[in-house]
Residue frames relative to the residue before (quaternion, step in Angstrom):
aa qw qx qy qz dx dy dz
X 1.0000 0.0000 0.0000 0.0000 0.00 0.00 0.00
X 0.4330 -0.7375 0.4603 0.2382 3.57 -0.66 1.13
X 0.5982 0.5733 -0.3615 0.4277 3.61 1.12 -0.61
X 0.7104 0.4285 -0.2639 0.4919 3.58 1.03 -0.68
X 0.4518 -0.7094 0.4145 0.3476 3.56 1.37 0.19
X 0.3441 0.7018 -0.5281 0.3318 3.54 1.13 0.69
X 0.2178 0.7793 -0.5337 0.2461 3.51 0.43 1.32
X 0.5172 -0.1616 -0.8392 0.0473 1.67 -1.89 1.53
X 0.5160 -0.6104 0.4979 0.3365 3.54 -1.27 0.40
X 0.1668 -0.7979 0.5759 0.0618 3.55 -0.86 1.00
X 0.6275 -0.5277 0.4264 0.3821 3.53 -1.26 0.53
X 0.4552 -0.7093 0.4727 0.2573 3.58 -0.93 0.92
X 0.5523 0.5835 -0.3963 0.4444 3.58 1.24 -0.34
X 0.3927 -0.7646 0.4617 0.2192 3.59 -0.44 1.21
X 0.6286 0.5222 -0.3536 0.4551 3.62 1.14 -0.40
X 0.6821 0.4702 -0.2773 0.4866 3.57 1.23 -0.40
X 0.0851 0.8463 -0.5254 -0.0228 3.56 0.59 -1.28
X 0.3773 0.7419 -0.4780 0.2804 3.61 1.20 0.42
X 0.6086 -0.5443 0.4299 0.3854 3.54 -1.30 0.31
X 0.2466 -0.7288 0.6182 0.1606 3.53 -1.12 0.74
X 0.1589 0.7689 -0.6056 0.1297 3.54 -0.78 1.05
X 0.6235 -0.5447 0.3832 0.4095 3.58 -1.14 0.45
X 0.5140 -0.6331 0.4852 0.3156 3.55 -1.24 0.50
X 0.4636 0.6244 -0.4746 0.4123 3.53 0.67 1.23
X 0.4038 -0.6546 0.5638 0.3010 3.53 -1.33 0.11
X 0.3325 -0.7499 0.5405 0.1867 3.56 -0.68 1.09
X 0.6322 -0.5170 0.4105 0.4056 3.56 -1.24 0.50
X 0.8007 0.2524 -0.2158 0.4986 3.57 -0.87 0.98
X 0.5912 0.5562 -0.3608 0.4592 3.58 1.29 -0.18
X 0.5427 -0.6237 0.4509 0.3365 3.59 -1.06 0.71
X 0.4507 -0.6506 0.5375 0.2909 3.53 -1.12 0.71
X 0.5688 -0.5914 0.4276 0.3794 3.59 -1.11 0.53
X 0.6297 -0.5537 0.3921 0.3783 3.57 -1.14 0.65
X 0.5965 0.5941 -0.3594 0.4025 3.59 1.05 -0.76
X 0.5735 0.5885 -0.3782 0.4264 3.60 1.08 -0.64
X 0.7252 0.4342 -0.2438 0.4755 3.56 0.79 -1.02
X 0.6363 0.5379 -0.3205 0.4507 3.56 1.11 -0.70
X 0.7688 0.4063 -0.1839 0.4583 3.59 1.01 -0.80
X 0.6062 0.6418 -0.3669 0.2932 3.57 0.95 -0.83
X 0.6645 0.5203 -0.3354 0.4186 3.61 0.81 -0.86
X 0.6879 0.4681 -0.2733 0.4827 3.58 0.85 -0.99
X 0.6707 0.5145 -0.3036 0.4396 3.58 0.84 -0.99
X 0.7044 0.4615 -0.2750 0.4640 3.59 0.82 -0.95
X 0.6216 0.5441 -0.3370 0.4516 3.59 1.06 -0.70
X 0.7459 0.4081 -0.2067 0.4841 3.58 1.06 -0.78
X 0.4506 0.7219 -0.4403 0.2863 3.61 1.26 -0.14
X 0.3124 -0.7312 0.5814 0.1723 3.54 -1.09 0.89
X 0.7749 0.0220 0.0225 0.6313 3.56 1.25 -0.55
X 0.1761 -0.7578 0.6182 0.1124 3.57 -1.00 0.84
X 0.1127 -0.7802 0.6140 0.0391 3.56 -0.69 1.14
X 0.1122 -0.7831 0.6116 0.0035 3.55 -0.73 1.17
X 0.0333 0.8427 -0.5322 0.0750 3.60 -0.55 1.13
X 0.8899 0.0659 -0.0296 0.4504 3.51 -1.18 0.75
X 0.5675 0.5938 -0.3793 0.4260 3.57 0.76 0.98
X 0.4192 -0.6704 0.5445 0.2800 3.54 -1.26 0.43
X 0.2678 -0.7797 0.5046 0.2563 3.58 1.29 -0.38
X 0.4110 0.7124 -0.4596 0.3353 3.55 0.96 0.95
X 0.7277 0.4228 -0.2297 0.4888 3.59 1.14 -0.57
X 0.2478 -0.7705 0.5756 0.1163 3.54 -0.81 1.08
X 0.5338 -0.0531 -0.8371 -0.1068 1.62 -2.30 0.97
X 0.4915 0.6932 -0.4383 0.2928 3.63 1.15 -0.29
X 0.6201 0.5613 -0.3536 0.4189 3.60 0.95 -0.77
X 0.6957 0.4856 -0.2726 0.4537 3.59 1.08 -0.67
X 0.4980 0.6850 -0.4228 0.3225 3.58 1.21 -0.29
X 0.5918 0.5943 -0.3741 0.3957 3.59 1.07 -0.64
X 0.6913 0.4651 -0.2723 0.4813 3.60 1.19 -0.48
X 0.6418 0.5675 -0.3165 0.4074 3.59 1.24 -0.11
X 0.5265 0.5804 -0.4418 0.4368 3.61 1.24 0.09
X 0.6623 -0.4921 0.3714 0.4257 3.57 -1.26 0.32
X 0.6110 -0.5936 0.3801 0.3604 3.63 -1.07 0.67
X 0.6887 0.4602 -0.2818 0.4843 3.60 1.20 -0.39
X 0.5175 0.6522 -0.4107 0.3718 3.61 1.26 -0.11
X 0.3881 -0.7116 0.5298 0.2495 3.61 -0.74 1.01
X 0.1586 -0.7725 0.6100 0.0770 3.56 -1.15 0.74
X 0.1093 -0.8038 0.5847 0.0092 3.55 -0.74 1.14
X 0.1616 -0.7705 0.6132 0.0654 3.55 -0.75 1.11
X 0.0516 -0.7511 0.6581 0.0103 3.57 -0.82 1.08
X 0.2840 0.7706 -0.4868 0.2977 3.54 -0.17 1.31
X 0.5851 -0.5685 0.4386 0.3768 3.56 -1.24 0.36
X 0.8034 0.0599 -0.0109 0.5924 3.57 1.08 -0.70
X 0.6427 -0.5075 0.3945 0.4168 3.54 -1.25 0.37
X 0.0273 0.7776 -0.6267 0.0423 3.55 -1.08 0.76
X 0.8202 0.2726 -0.1835 0.4683 3.54 -1.19 0.52
X 0.4140 0.7234 -0.4573 0.3100 3.56 1.26 0.37
X 0.4670 -0.6667 0.5092 0.2797 3.54 -0.94 0.94
X 0.3576 -0.7551 0.5112 0.2015 3.58 -0.90 0.91
X 0.7427 0.3344 -0.2043 0.5430 3.58 1.26 -0.11
X 0.4556 -0.6863 0.4868 0.2907 3.60 -0.92 0.82
X 0.6555 0.5262 -0.3024 0.4495 3.58 1.25 -0.36
X 0.6482 0.4729 -0.3083 0.5110 3.58 1.28 -0.31
X 0.2416 -0.8138 0.5168 0.1107 3.57 -0.66 1.09
X 0.5239 0.5733 -0.4613 0.4289 3.61 1.13 0.44
X 0.7064 0.4036 -0.3284 0.4798 3.53 -1.16 0.51
X 0.6272 -0.5242 0.4107 0.4040 3.52 -1.31 0.17
X 0.2929 -0.7677 0.5527 0.1390 3.56 -1.03 0.84
X 0.0971 0.8608 -0.4957 0.0625 3.59 1.08 0.75
X 0.7663 0.3671 -0.1922 0.4910 3.61 0.97 -0.79
X 0.5245 0.6581 -0.3995 0.3637 3.57 1.27 -0.06
X 0.4738 -0.6717 0.4922 0.2866 3.57 -1.00 0.82
X 0.6871 0.4551 -0.2862 0.4888 3.59 1.19 -0.40
X 0.3743 0.7405 -0.4782 0.2879 3.61 1.30 0.17
X 0.0030 -0.8133 0.5815 -0.0163 3.55 -0.82 1.00
X 0.7948 0.3208 -0.1601 0.4896 3.59 1.22 -0.04
X 0.6681 0.4970 -0.3046 0.4625 3.62 1.18 -0.20
X 0.0255 -0.7998 0.5966 -0.0606 3.53 -0.89 1.09
X 0.1308 -0.7923 0.5907 0.0787 3.55 -1.21 0.46
X 0.1370 -0.6919 0.6997 0.1139 3.51 -1.21 0.76
X 0.1755 -0.8172 0.5427 0.0823 3.57 -0.33 1.24
X 0.5517 0.5699 -0.4633 0.3951 3.52 -0.75 1.14
X 0.7443 -0.3584 0.2943 0.4806 3.54 -1.31 -0.29
X 0.6017 -0.5912 0.4015 0.3567 3.58 -1.06 0.74
X 0.6347 0.5357 -0.3383 0.4424 3.61 0.91 -0.89
X 0.6846 0.4800 -0.2799 0.4718 3.57 0.90 -0.96
X 0.6513 0.5308 -0.3094 0.4454 3.57 1.01 -0.83
X 0.6545 0.4930 -0.3139 0.4796 3.58 0.97 -0.81
X 0.6338 0.5135 -0.3343 0.4721 3.60 0.99 -0.74
X 0.6446 0.5141 -0.3190 0.4673 3.60 0.98 -0.83
X 0.6342 0.5208 -0.3253 0.4699 3.58 1.00 -0.81
X 0.6488 0.5132 -0.3120 0.4673 3.59 0.94 -0.88
X 0.6346 0.5265 -0.3264 0.4622 3.59 1.01 -0.80
X 0.6666 0.4997 -0.2977 0.4663 3.59 0.97 -0.85
X 0.6413 0.5278 -0.3223 0.4542 3.58 1.06 -0.72
X 0.3126 -0.7864 0.4800 0.2312 3.56 1.19 -0.55
X 0.6485 0.5145 -0.3870 0.4061 3.53 -1.23 -0.48
X 0.7333 -0.3979 0.3098 0.4560 3.55 -1.02 -0.84
X 0.2764 0.8005 -0.5004 0.1798 3.61 1.22 0.26
X 0.7004 0.4601 -0.2830 0.4665 3.61 0.76 -1.02
X 0.6459 0.5180 -0.3154 0.4637 3.57 0.93 -0.88
X 0.6550 0.5100 -0.3077 0.4650 3.59 0.96 -0.86
X 0.6390 0.5269 -0.3180 0.4614 3.57 0.99 -0.86
X 0.6842 0.4827 -0.2923 0.4620 3.58 0.80 -0.99
X 0.6207 0.5414 -0.3334 0.4588 3.59 1.08 -0.69
X 0.6479 0.5048 -0.3075 0.4805 3.58 0.99 -0.83
X 0.6454 0.5196 -0.3171 0.4615 3.59 0.93 -0.91
X 0.6570 0.5125 -0.3054 0.4609 3.57 0.91 -0.93
X 0.6604 0.5093 -0.3048 0.4600 3.59 0.94 -0.90
X 0.6669 0.4952 -0.3056 0.4655 3.62 0.91 -0.88
X 0.6633 0.5018 -0.3086 0.4615 3.60 0.94 -0.84
X 0.6513 0.5243 -0.3214 0.4446 3.58 1.02 -0.74
X 0.6687 0.4689 -0.2890 0.4994 3.58 1.24 -0.42
X 0.6124 -0.5925 0.3376 0.3999 3.58 1.26 0.19
X 0.5909 0.5689 -0.3761 0.4309 3.59 1.21 0.14
X 0.8504 0.2460 -0.1405 0.4433 3.53 -1.41 -0.11
X 0.1582 0.7995 -0.5554 0.1652 3.55 0.21 1.27
X 0.4559 -0.6680 0.5142 0.2856 3.56 -1.14 0.60
X 0.4845 0.6802 -0.4298 0.3434 3.58 1.27 -0.29
X 0.2337 -0.7677 0.5837 0.1237 3.56 -0.83 1.01
X 0.2073 -0.7715 0.5902 0.1157 3.54 -1.13 0.62
X 0.2890 -0.7091 0.6163 0.1840 3.52 -1.05 0.84
X 0.3479 -0.7856 0.4752 0.1896 3.55 -0.22 1.31
X 0.6405 0.5341 -0.3320 0.4408 3.60 0.97 -0.80
X 0.6742 0.4666 -0.2940 0.4912 3.60 1.03 -0.77
X 0.6825 0.5017 -0.2931 0.4434 3.57 0.92 -0.91
X 0.7950 0.1250 -0.0395 0.5922 3.58 1.04 -0.81
X 0.1173 -0.8554 0.4996 0.0701 3.61 0.53 1.16
X 0.6419 0.5357 -0.3391 0.4313 3.58 1.05 -0.64
X 0.7008 0.4398 -0.2662 0.4945 3.58 1.24 -0.27
X 0.2441 0.8174 -0.4968 0.1596 3.60 1.21 0.33
X 0.6835 0.4803 -0.2854 0.4697 3.58 1.09 -0.62
X 0.5491 -0.6198 0.3920 0.4009 3.60 1.26 -0.10
X 0.5629 -0.5823 0.4674 0.3543 3.51 -1.33 0.14
X 0.1920 -0.7784 0.5839 0.1277 3.55 -0.98 0.76
X 0.4372 0.7157 -0.4461 0.3125 3.54 1.28 0.14
X 0.2614 -0.7561 0.5825 0.1439 3.60 -0.91 0.92
X 0.3540 -0.7753 0.4890 0.1857 3.57 -0.27 1.31
X 0.6551 0.5511 -0.3135 0.4109 3.59 1.03 -0.76
X 0.6554 0.5373 -0.3142 0.4279 3.59 1.16 -0.51
X 0.5274 0.6513 -0.4113 0.3583 3.57 1.25 -0.33
X 0.2710 -0.8029 0.5143 0.1316 3.60 -0.84 0.93
């Protein structure tokens, strides 16, 4: 139980006893091998690169925007510009402000709103399909708009976790 600071959290199945952690990669943690095995082929074949909800400050992900083909359109859906090249002479990064930009676009705003706007522009049943998926996921108890204040919910953890997941044997 995280409230009792019984950290790390372990699987309740006594035959497993493995660590329970979110399906994400923490800062400083190695990326899965599949990332490196797939990225080159996937990015080379991409018809469109959609970049959402990021500052594009952390590598290797920040560099992925430069690994698609030069003709691949790149769409940033974000609250603010990110990954923008600071020089008109440097062709890495997004060229949102460049007069010679022919492939970089931005929908400025919340990701949810941007994806809905994209679906509306695509037409057909895209928006209806998206809303149907959202409704189905919410009905299963996932993807909630409810925000949680971690400091209020877990006051004893206000200083954060100091546990190093990588050191566990």
